[in-house]
N, C-alpha and C positions, 0 to 999 in steps of 0.2 A: 504494500500500500504506500502511495506517495505521501511522505510526511509533510510536504509543502501544502497539502490540502488544509491542514490545521495550522501549521507554522508556529509562531511564537505568541499567538494571540492570548494564550492563557498562562503565560509565564509569570504574570503578576498574581496568579492564584485562581482557584476554582470556586471561590465563594463570591457571590455578587450581593453586596450589602451596602445599603444607603448610597446607591448610584455608582459604585466602583467595585472592580475586582479586588479581592484581597486573598491572601493565603489562609488555608485552614490551619488551626492551631492544635489539632489532636495529636500531631506527630505521626499520623498514619497516612499512607498514600495508597492509591489504587491505580492500576494500569488499565486504561481503556484500550482494548485491543480490537483489531479488525476480526470479526468472525469469519471473514473470507479466507484469511491466511494466517491468523494469529499474530500479525505484526503489531507493533506498538503504534497507537494513534496519539495518545496523550497520557502522560502520568499526572494524576490530579491529587492534590492534597485534600484530606477529608476533614469535615467539620467536627469541632469539639462542642461540648455543651455551651461553652462561652460564645462560640460562633453562632449557635442557634439563638442564644439569648440576645446577642447583638443584632441579629436580623429581625427578631421580633420587636426589639426596642426601636429599631429604625422604622419599622412598619407602624408601630404605635405612635411615634412622633409625627409621622407623615399623615396619619389618619384625619386629624381635625381639618387641615387645609384641603386635603383631597375630597373628603366627604362633603365639605362645605362649598366646593367648587360648583359652578352651575353645570347642569347637564350638557349645555352647549360647549363649555370649556372641555369637559371630559370627552365629548364627542370629537371635538377638533383635534385633541391629542391622539385619539385612536385613529382618526383619519390620516394623520401624519405618519403614525406607525404603520398603517397598511401601505402607504407609499414607500416607506423605507424598506419594508419587507419585500416589496415588489422589486426595488432596485437591487436588493441583495439576494434575490431568489436563487440564482445559480450557486452562490456560495453556501446558502443554507442547504440546498439539495446535495451538494458534494460532501459537506461535513456530515449530514444525516446518513448518507450512504456509507461513509467511512466508518462511523461508530456503530452502526446497526447492521450493516451488510445488506441493506435493502438495494434492489436493483435501481440504477440511476433513473430508469424510466418511471419507476414508482414514485420516487421522491420528487422528480421533476413534474410529473403529470398529476399526482394525487396529493402527497403530503404537503408540499409547499403551497400550491395553489389553494388547497383547502384551508390552510392556515390564513392565507391572505384574505380569502373570502370571509372566514369567521371574523377576522379583525374588522373588515368593512361592515359586516352585519352589526357587530356590537357597537361600532361607532354610531350607527343609526339608532340602535336599541337604547343607548344611553339617554336618549331624549324622549323615550317612550315608556316611562314607568306607569303602568295602568292601575286603576283602582275605581271604586264606585264613585259616582257623582255625589257631591254634597247634597244633603236633603234633610228635611225635618220629619224624621220617622216618628218621633215622640209627639210632635206638634209643638213642643216647647223648647226644643234645642235644634241646632244645626249640627249634624254629624258629618264628618268627613274622614277620609282614609289617607294616612301618610305612609309612604314606603320609604324606609330609611336604611342606610347602610348598617351592617352588623358590627363591623370593627376589623380586627386583624384576622385574616383567613390563613390557616395552615393547610397547605395542600401537598399531597404526595402523588406523583405521577409515575406510570409504569414505563418499561423499556420498549414496548412494542411499537409505539408511535411517539417517540420522544418529543418532537416539535409540536405535533398536533395536540397531544395531551397537555403539554405545557400551555398552549393557547386555550384549550378548553377550560383549564383551571383559571388562568390569569384573566382572560378577557371579560367574562361575565362578572367576576368579582370586582374588578376595578371599574368597569362600566357603571356598576351600581354604587360606586363611591367607597368601596372597601380598599384596604391595602392587603398585601399578600406576601407570605413567605412560602416558596415552592421548594419541595425536595424532589428532584428527579431521581430516577434510578441511577445508582453509581455506575452501572454498565454504560449508560448513554446520557451523560449530563451536558454535552457540549452545545447542542442547539438551544437548550433551555437558557444557558448562560448568554448565548448570542441574542436570544429573544429579549432578555432583560436589558442588555446593552442597547438594543434597538429602541426599546421603550424609553430609556433615558434620552437617547438621541432625538426622539420624537417630542421631547419636552415634558414627558411625564415626570413629576417631581421625584427627587431622590427619596428612597425609602418606600415608595408605593409598590414597587416590584423588587423583591429580593429572592435570591436563589441560593440554597445551601446544598453543597455536595457532600453526602455522607451516607452511612449505612442505615437501613431501616430500624434495626434493633437499638441503635444509639441515637443518631440525629433525628430519625423519624419519630421515635417515641417521645423524645424530648420536645419536639415541635408540637405534636398533637396533644400532649399533656400540659403544655405551657399555660400558666394562669392567665396570661395576657392574650391568648388566642381565643377568639370568640366562636369560630366555626372551623370545622375540619371537612375537607373534601378529599376523598381517596378513590383512586382507580387501581384495581389489581385483583388478586385472587379472592375468592370468598373466604378462605381460611384466614388470610391476613386481614381482610375486612372485618371479621369478627373481633380480632384483636384490637384493631383501630377503634371499633365501637366501644370496647371495654375501657380502653384508656381515655377516650373522649368523655365517656359518661362519668368519670371520676370528678370532672369539673362541669358536668351538665352542658356540654357544648352542642350546638347544632351540628349534625353530621349529614354528609352527602356521600353516598357509597355507590360506585359503579363497579360491579363485581364480575364474576365469571359468567360464561355462557356455554351453551351446548346446542347451538341453533339447529332446529329441524328444517328439512328441505322436502316438502311434501308434494309428490308428483301424482296427480290423478290421471286416470286412464284416457282422458280426452285432451291432455296437455300436448303442446307442440313439442315433440320429442327432441328435435334438434336444438330448440331454444333451451329446454330443460338440461340437456347434456352440457351445452356450452356454459350455461349459467352455473351448473354445479361445479364445473372445473374452475371457473374464475372465482366463484364464491368460496370454494374450499381451499384454494391455493393463494389467495390474496395475502401479501406480506408473509409468504411461506407458511400460511395457516396460523400465524401468530396474531390472531384477531378474534376478540371475544364474540363478534357477530358472525364469524365465518361459518359457512355451512359445514357441519360436522356429521350430521345424521341424515341421510337421504332415505325417505320412506317412499317407495314407488309401488303404485298399484300393479298387481301381478301381471296384467296384460302387457305392460311396458317394461317390466323388470329386466328381463334378459337383454333387450335391446339397449336399455339405459346403461346397464353395467358394461356392455361391450363398447358403447360409444364413449363413456367416460374413460375406460381403460385405454382406448386408442389415443385419446387426447392427452391423457397423463403421460403416456410414453413419448409424446412429441414435445413436451415442455422442456425448454432449454435451461439447464443449470450452468452457471459459469461466473466469470468476473463480474461483480456488481456494477463496475464502471463501463462495461460493454453494453451499448444501447440495445443489443439484441438479446441480452440475458433476460429470461422470463422470471426465473426464480433464484433468489440468493440463498445464503446459508441461514440457518437458525441463529439466534442471537449469541449463542455460546455453545461450547462443547457439552456443557452440562445440560443445556436444554435439548440438544440433539440426542444425547444419551437417554434423556427422559422420554422423548418421543419414541426412540428405538425400543425402549423397555416396554412401552404399551404394546407395540406391534409384536415383539417377541413373545410376550405373555399371551397375546391373542393366538398366536400360532400354537402355543402350548395347550390352549383349550379348544383347538380344532377349527379356528378361523381359516377362511380361504383368502390368501393374499393374492388378489387378482393382478395387481400391478405394484411395482415398487417394493418397499419393505427392506431397503438396504442403503448403506452409505456408498455413494458413487465414487469413482476414482478420477475420471476425466470429465471436464465440462465440454460444452459444444464448441468452445473456442480453444480447446487444448489446455485450459486451466487445470492445474493439479488440485483437485477438490479434496484430497486427503489432508491437506493443510488446514482446511476450514471445517465448519460445522454444518456440512451439507447433508441432506437426506432426500432420497427420491420421493416424489409424490406417490402416495400409497393408497390403494383401494382395497377395502376389506368387505367381504360378504360372509355368510354362513355363521353368523353369531346370533345369540338370543338378545332380547330386549334388556335383560338384566346384566349383560356382559359389561366388563369394565370399560371397553372402548366405546360403548354406547352411552354409558351413564356419566363418565368422568371427563373433564376437560383435558384434552391432550395438548392443545396449543402447538400444533405442527401440521405439516401437509398430509393429513390423513382424513379420508372420507370413508365412512361406514355406510353400507347400503343394505336396507332390509325391505322385504316385501310386505304389502298389506292387501286385504281383500275389500272390505266395505269402507265407505267414507268414514263411518263412525270409528272403525278400528284405526284408520290412518290418523285421525285427529286425536284419538286417545293416546296413541303411541307418541305423537308429537309433544303432548303435554307431560309425558311420563319420565321426567327428570326433575331434579330440584331447581333447575335453572329456568329463566324466562326472560332473556334479553332480546333475542331477535328470532325470526322465523320467516319462511316463505311458503307460498302455495302456488302451484303451477296447474292451471286449468283454463279452458276456454269458456267455461260455464259461469255466467255472472252469479248465479245463486250459490254454486259451490264456493266461489271466491268470497262472497259475502259471509257465508257460514264459517269458512276457515278464518277469516279476519276477526269474526266475532268470538269464536270458540278457542282459538289458540291463545294460550296465556303467555304473552310476550309483549315487551314494550314497543316493539316495531314488528309489523308483519308486512312483508312485501308480497305483491301478486305479480307473478311472471317476471320477477327479477329478484336479486339478492345482493346486498352490500351498499348500493348508492345511498349517500347521506347528503343532506342539504342544511345549510346554516339556519334556515327558517323553521325547521322542524326539530322536535326534541329527540334526544337519545338517552335511554335509561331503561331499567328492567323491572320485572316482577320477581317475586319469590326470592330465591337465594342469589339472584343477580343484582340485588340491591334496591336502592330507592333514590329518588331525586333525578333531575334531568340535566344533561349537558346540551349545549347549543340552544338556539331559539329563545323566544321571549320567556318560555317556561324556565329556562336556565337562569335568566336574569332574576326571576322571582325567587329562586333558591337562595340568592345572595342578598336578599332584603328582608327586613322584618316589618310587619304590618302594625301600624299604630292607629287606633281609633281616637279621634279628637271629637269631643262633644261639648258644645258651647251653648249656654243658656241664651235665649233670645227674648225673654220676658221682662228682664230687669226687676222682677219681683223679689223682695226679701224673703217672703213667706211662700214656700211652694206647697202645692196641694199634698204632695207625698210626705211632707213633714209631720202630718197628723199621725203617722205610724210611730213617731217618736214622742210628739208633744200631746198625744191624746186628742181631745176635741177642743183644745184651747184655740 
């Protein structure tokens, strides 16, 4: 990996506190490495408790000014931020690919443009805090609703979409007038730090956006348990989310949790088979399957089952693995060797209980471009059939390029199976029948249900789950609501010293 992609930009340190980079003081460092070949991308210093405290203190100091700014002023700053991100789009895309292993065409066409669009959306949303109109519901008072910023937000973002998840945390929080301390995953902190620097360059005051680079067990827990943090937002696994909730509850903080997923992909017998096959391949392999909304369980009505499996297998075999910076590479490595081994473990155990590995199921040696893939965390797209509904690969989140396909007979069975996991983040239904589609969108328990597509997201619509996939929404006006608190203001309009209701205290005097 070309070290000049990152260069010396983080030599001042990997903590962004009060508008400037500074070194972490824990005495520990972490090597951010390329998952494509194991080469060093950046050695970062990790945060100590003192660094977390300093970041929270900076956010607390900045809160009165930023929350008191007019919506128009916050909107103007975010508009400038969107322009800066646009100017630096290529740089962001290259650094994102370097630290995460994402193919450059994914960061260039999806991650960075999506982040810029989110920024533009929240620039507008900052001026559109909604609430009930003022009115005299009691007849004696005027009632109105105020939406106010909460305070300092402590956010923890995952490694699978480092830039986008940083934006999803930062943008609604600051658009609503809060200040924030973000802890990105230590595996992939670089574009989060770049985003914070861009925010400063856009004129967002020092201390409004802070980033600490540290481990979850230390810096993360210090942040979410901090007495001066008023709200916690976390994206990651359901298991870690439970721990976040436990720590946050000690100080009764508001929590926003976007957790794991195991998205069903339900194909009815009247579906466009070609569309369903292509949709399943794209939706299961996006970001090398490291996506909590990725299609992981395909339920196919029996009449189409064999043809669907054959079609997906054929396309899986054609997917090109290779150098992430090659524009022709379709699939990059998993984020780390540890994650690759975790995915391989799921597949190997499935073999052990009799699964049919139709395609993939192994670590490849050479890429389409001659790249030596044994140096990285690569895994072939894997298609599995012949397992039961209660199998581990059906019920648990694999977070890799693995699709499991099961047949069903009746519509009732297909929808029942789709709901038969603890998760409920996303799903899709494939059919040409309007009534089938309406039934599926009504009965599938998920925060997002696509019809005849799977994966596209837009800034104007919310993202968030049901059940063990968490609660709260990212993106959209609904996300902005998450980062405000509602206050009822009730003002007497009678000017009477003695109110009629006083007789409940003063008797009949």
